[in-house]
PAMARKE-947167 format. One record per residue: z, x, y of N, C-alpha, C, O in turn. Coordinates in steps of 0.001 Angstrom, whole numbers, plus 524288, in hexadecimal, padded with zeros to 5 digits. Each point is the difference from the previous one (the first is absolute). Example, Ala and Ser with C-alpha at 12.3 -4.5 7.8 and 13.67 -1.06 7.14 Angstrom:
BEGIN
81E78833867E9C6800007FC86804A68000080384804B0802998040C7FFED7FA977FA968042D8003C80334804A6802DA7FCFE80442800A9801FD80454
***
This chain:
BEGIN
3DC65E8A11FA9107FC438046C7FBC380378803697FD7380388801FB802997FBE17FF587F73C802A87FF6B7FCD37FE7F806717FCC77FB74801907FFE980774800827FE807FFE68051A8019280247802ED7F8C9802B6803847FE277FA667F8B7800717FED8802737F9A57FD2E7FC567FD9D801077FB548007A7FAE4806907FC8A7FC7D7FCF47FC4B8032D7FE687FB51802C3802CB7FD3A7FC377F7AD802688022B7FE3D7FB847FC157FEBF7F9297FE537FBAD7FEBE80148807AF7FF087FBD57FE4F7FB9B8039A7FF307F9F180465801A57FEF27F8EC7FC187FEAB7FF297FABE7FA6F7FF66804C27FD5B7FBF68027A800D0806747FECA7FCFA7FE50805B07FBA2801FB7FBB57F8FC801957FB757FFFB7FDCC807097FC8A7FD888015B7FABC7FFDD7F9A37FE697FB547FF327FF33808137FAE27FFC87FFE47FCE37FDF58018E7F9D78045B7FF257FB457FFFD80397808CD80348800E37FC10803B17FD977FA9E8025A802A77FC0E800BE7F8BB80451800287FDC47FCC7802397FF707FB0D7FBA27FF237FB72801458016D8061E7FA427FE507FCA17FC0B805047FE0C8006C800E57FB55800BE8024A807DC7FED88051B7FD0780155800FA7FB8180227801127FBA27FE4A7FE3A806A8806E4800207FD0E8035C7FBBF7F7987FF9E8015E7FB65800277F8F08080F7FF447FCB27FABC7FDCB804097FCEB7FB228003D7FB3D8009B80249806837FBA5801E37FDEC7FBD6805957FD5B80068801EC7FC487FDA47FF848063680549804E27FC568024B7FE187FA66805448038E7FD90802237FA9D802107FE467FDB97FEBF804DE7FCB07F9AF7FE44800107FBE1802797FD21805747F8367FD7F7FD497FE0A802E87FCF17FB4D7FE507FC457FD7B806358062C80212805997FD9E7FCA5804117FB7680448803237FC637FF857FA7D8067380439804ED7FB28802937FF827FC3B802F87FBE47FEFD80247808807FE437FE1F7FE5B7FB1D801BD803B680112807A2802E37FD028026B7FC598050C7FE1A801B080222805347FCB9804FF80347801AB803BC802897F8487FA437FC007FE00805397FFC37FE20801A0807347FCEC8036680173806527F8A9802037FE2F801398050C806D880402800637FFB98039D803298041C7FC047FADA80254803BF7FF9C7FF03804857FE74802B380362802177FAF77FDB57FB8F7FE538047B7FB9B7FDF2801558059E802FC80168803807F59D7FDD97FD617FF1B803AB804AC8040C800AE8053D80251803C9801DA7FD6D7F80A7FF358058F8023E802DE802D6804E1801077FF8A8037180354804A57FB867F76380269807607FD007FDC78018E7FFE9801DB804288018C7F7B57FD047FD4D7FCB2804338009D7FED0803FC8033980005804CF7FFF07FDEA7F455805AB7FED5802F9804C280513803668020880050804C77FF8B8027E7F8DB80220808058016D80225800338050B7FCD48017C803F6802497FD207FC507F87D801088062E7FCF37FD08803FB8019D8015D804967FF827F8CB7F96D8034B7FDB68030E8008B7FFEF80088806FB7FCB98032A8018A804B07FBA68005C8019A8006E8060E80579803527FF5E8006A803D8802DB8035A7FB1D7FA05804C3802497FFF77FF228070E7FD55802B3803F4800767F7D77FAD37FC8D7FFFC806A37FE3E7FDF580305803B2800A28046E801C17FC237F7197FF1B7FBD8805D08049E80308800038054A7FD5E801B2803A6806F97FCF97FD6A801E37FFC680609806D68067E7FF5780133804288021A8007C7F8C87FA50804EE804027FD327FF9F800E37FB32804437FE087FEF77F9E9803947FC3B800B7800237F9DE8040A8020E7FEC4802207FE787FBF78009B8064780791802D4805957FFE4806FF7F93B7FE9D80325800347FC5F7FCAF7FB64807E9803387FCB18013F800957FB667FC9A804007FDBF7FE947F526800F5800027FF9B7FADE7FE248060F7FEB17FB98803EA7FD3E7FF8E7F8C3807837FDC68039B7FD7D7FAFE805418040E7FC3C801C880462800DC7FF0C7F89E7FBF680311806B87FE237FE71802F77F9A87FE727FD887FC2E8025C807858040980057802B37FE30801DF8009C7F99380412801FF7FE667F7C77FBB67FE99803957FF447F8B27FD52806B980077802E7801C9803657FA9A8012D7FBA07FF98806417FE967FC6D802F27FFF17FC197FD3180015802D5806757FFD67FEE7805BA803E37F8EF7FD97801C07FBF17FFCE7FD6C805347FEF2807387FA217FFC5802DE7FE487F8B47FC467FB507FEEC7FFE2807467FE5F7FE6B7FFDD7F8687FFE4801617FEF880335803E780232801C07FA367FAC28003F803907FA4E802C57FED47FA3B800007FB927FE2D800648093E7FED27FF157FEBB7FB2B7FEF58017E7FB718054B804177FF1D8025F7F6F37FEDA7FE01801C77F9FF804C77FFF97FC017FBE67FDEA7FF347FBBD806037FE2B808178010E7FA237FDF27FD947FD5F803DB801AA80029804827FB147FDBE7FA6E7FDE27FAE6805B87FFD27FA997FCCB7FBC67FF8B7FDC1806E57FD2A801998007B7FA397FC367FA3B7FEDA7FEDB7FCE180077803A0801F17FE817F90A801FB801BA7FAB47FCDC8034A7FFB27FDCD7FE2D7FC228004B804E18049D8006E805087FDE080178805228013280195801738044D7FDB48020B7F6B28023080577800817FB0B804B77FE7B7FD90800817FBE28021A80256808AF7FC808033E8009080336804C97FF48804C27FFFE800B37F85F8046A7FDC9800D68044F7FBC87FC9F805A5803957FBC0800B77FDDD804DB8020B8056A7FDB9802478045B802E2803F07FF2480467800C77FE3B7F5BB8036980495801578061B801F080003801BB8053C7FD4B7FDEB80363804D8804CA7FD2E7FC868036D806ED7FD9B803617FF40802D7802987FD1E7F8A1800268038C7FE1F803FA800BA7FFA4801A18082E7FD0E7FF51803BD807D6802EB7FB097FFA77FEEE807987FBD8805EA801DB8005D800B8804BE7FD0B802317F9517FCDD80494803CD7FAD57FB307FE497FD4D80100803DB800467FBB77F9F37FB077FE51800F28010F7F95F804417FD307FE668038E8078F7FF427FA5B8026A7FD47802E27FD527FA987FC3A7FCC37FC9980106806388049B7FA9C7FD897FA347FCB28055A7FFDA7FD0A803898032D7FF447FB6B7F73F7FF3A804287FD5B7FCB97FCD97FD217FBAD7FC847FCE380124804A0804157FAA17FC587FE527FBB8804617FEE27FC5280379802A07FDF67FA4C7F5F3801EB801B47FD967FD0D7FFDC7FF797FA337FBD57FEE77FDDE808FA801E47FF157FD87802DB7FA60800BC7FA4A7FC557FCCF7FF4E7FC79806F77FD1980453801597FA377FDB6801027FCB880315800EB80084804B17FEF17FAFC7F840801157FAE280292802A07FB9A7FC0D7FE5F7FE5D7FBC8805D980073806DC802947FB8A7FB907FFB07FD66801227FCB07FFFD8037D805457FBF47FBB6803777F93D802CE806CF800B87FCFE802358019F7FC0C7FF0F7FB3B80A70805A0801597FDBE8008E7FA357FB5D7FD147FC437FF3680818805597FE817FFC57FAB77FD68807E87FC4D8014B800EC7FB9C7FE45
***
């Protein structure tokens, strides 16, 4: 059972789709996205590292996720996804 709902906001789903379409390792991109969702759903406050007030970063090779946590609503919002180079 997960304790947080993970939402993809802004253009993050489109970013992920673009990365997946350009990738030669689509299975790795899919696995990284799934793993990130699992980590963020269960323990978002310890899964990543803080990069600024209210913004955290999680690296799951080959992807980097930027997210924020709304503890009151138990929601994690993924705002951006980038491919690690």
